[in-house]
Phi, psi and omega in degrees: 000148181298148178293144176258138179239135182267148170070027180285128175290136186265342183307315182293348179266004179238152180286340175279342180060039172231159178127143180278204187265158173267142175297322176214149184220137176212152178246129180264120183268357179209165177298321180297318179292324178298314178297318181298315180295314183291316182295321178296318178295321179297318179297328181273359181072027182264130177300146182231137171238122177273124184247119176261240181279352177070020185265351182227047192215136172234115182257138183296160179293341177279350178082209183229121183271069181179204181262125172260123180250114178272129184279122181230018182288143184229157175137137177227124178250132183238130179232123179281137174224067179068244181279000181239158174228133181255120185243121176247119183242140175291155188299330184276000177291141177291128185297310184293331175296323178292319178296318178302316179295318180301316179296317181294325184274349183082042175251113187263139175142344180231007186299329180281357176261018176298144175080357177288121182285160176117185184251162181305319185300336181276344188296317177285334181297312182272354194045062185305135180211155177190145172050042173090001176239143171235149179294338179299341178285342183237342180290127176248344180195150177225122176270128185226160167256120180272107183292338180285316183261344183077016183255156167269129184233145172250106184264135174281166182303325182289350179260002185267352177062040184293136173212182182303114180051037185208160177198172176294335178291318179289329181295333179219081186295342183273355187265307189255142169248117181284125182258322177202161181227137178248129180242141175249118186240154176282141173273098185199150175269005179256147177290168166292167179305129180293124188242000187242126188302314182297320179291319178300318179295319179297323182276344182073034180232174178266163174300133181094346177286163178238148178231178177290156179302318181295321178295317180297313181298315181300315181295317179297315180298321178294319178296316182294319178298321179295340179256008181069029185253015172240123187303127183209116183298339181273356184239105181302334181293342180276356175277076186212180173253028184073210179294122184278334180238146174276158174289123183296140171252114188257148171289170179301321180292318178295321179295322178296320179293319178296320179296328177293320181280329184222075181303137177080012180296151178293147183200157173234122178288136183242165178301148176077014178087000178286160181227129175263137183237137179291120180298325181300319179297316179300316182296311182298318184278355171268002174104011181251096184278166173303135181088358178302134189236142170229100185063223182279354177261146180211161168286141180307145176284353184246337189208117188296336184281346183263127171262133191236161174240079187303328182284353181263359189289345182288342177277118183242147177073166178254148175302147182228311183279155185305320181295319180292321177298318180300330179271359181083016177088191181303148182300140178290136180299144176275171175092232194271048178268134182282160171255171175298322178298321177298314181297317181291327177297318177294317180299318180294321179298316179294311180303312183293325179294319178294319180295318180294325183279318189240352182073019180247130180263118178283147180242135181291143175269317179295153174283131179259127181249115182073018183222159172216142181271000000 
């Protein structure tokens, strides 16, 4: 079993660079080791936090009073099935590296998810999506360890409870440990039909058109960089957890009330009469402009949905060797670095402002550990 280290600071393992120390920390280099660490902690009644890429996570300043298991399993298995290719990746694989390979190999279906930070294991949990694609469109299976039954299970896509930025895994974060994910992709040098207006405009094509995989990836990466959504040590705006709020999905009655308060607001009609509204528009029109600041935490200067810790951007990379892990990684920058409390104070101000203005309650997208909004 992997060695456990006490008192490791967790901030350097997250893209927001906030969070206190773990009571115990261990890195699992394989799926078997991951199961072994988690099951042993469960038998001992010890709380467990599974840590992936740290890109969709806000950890409290008090840290985590239990075992933090960092996922480090590697491996990608590829199986050809005629015009399709079935790709099974271990949870610790870097997501964008897998997308890069898919584009290079001519595997179509995830190209619009280029530049999304984090590991493969988090993709079904969040039902990661961007620019008109969701992983639920390509995920065919997820291998998990069920902490409740102690079994290894192979779940089909229909058992994952996928919804907008949601899944059955996210609904009960304490139950399943994702070990690997299987995606079924088209063998093609063309992208899937372009479904996102902003991306179509960047590419100069119409909705439903297809472009080469390389063109789609390049356009998505440029859009993400322009919004500070590609990790870059030279850009303080990338010290974030990505989009902090999901786009609200309103009932017909809620949408009617919003239209009364804000005639002509942007909207996307959804099945069953529901309406999706862009959270960024709500935030901006509630008086929170890009760059709005509350102490050391601020809204990104490039993208209203991202809450950032500009003072934390000087810490680059994640700790890797045992000595560095024992020290909690690279030293935290001094000066104007935000705390988790600072970030949550800003998030509450934005949420409450939007609710007071429009009667719509924003919901956080990142997982909050030891915190509540």
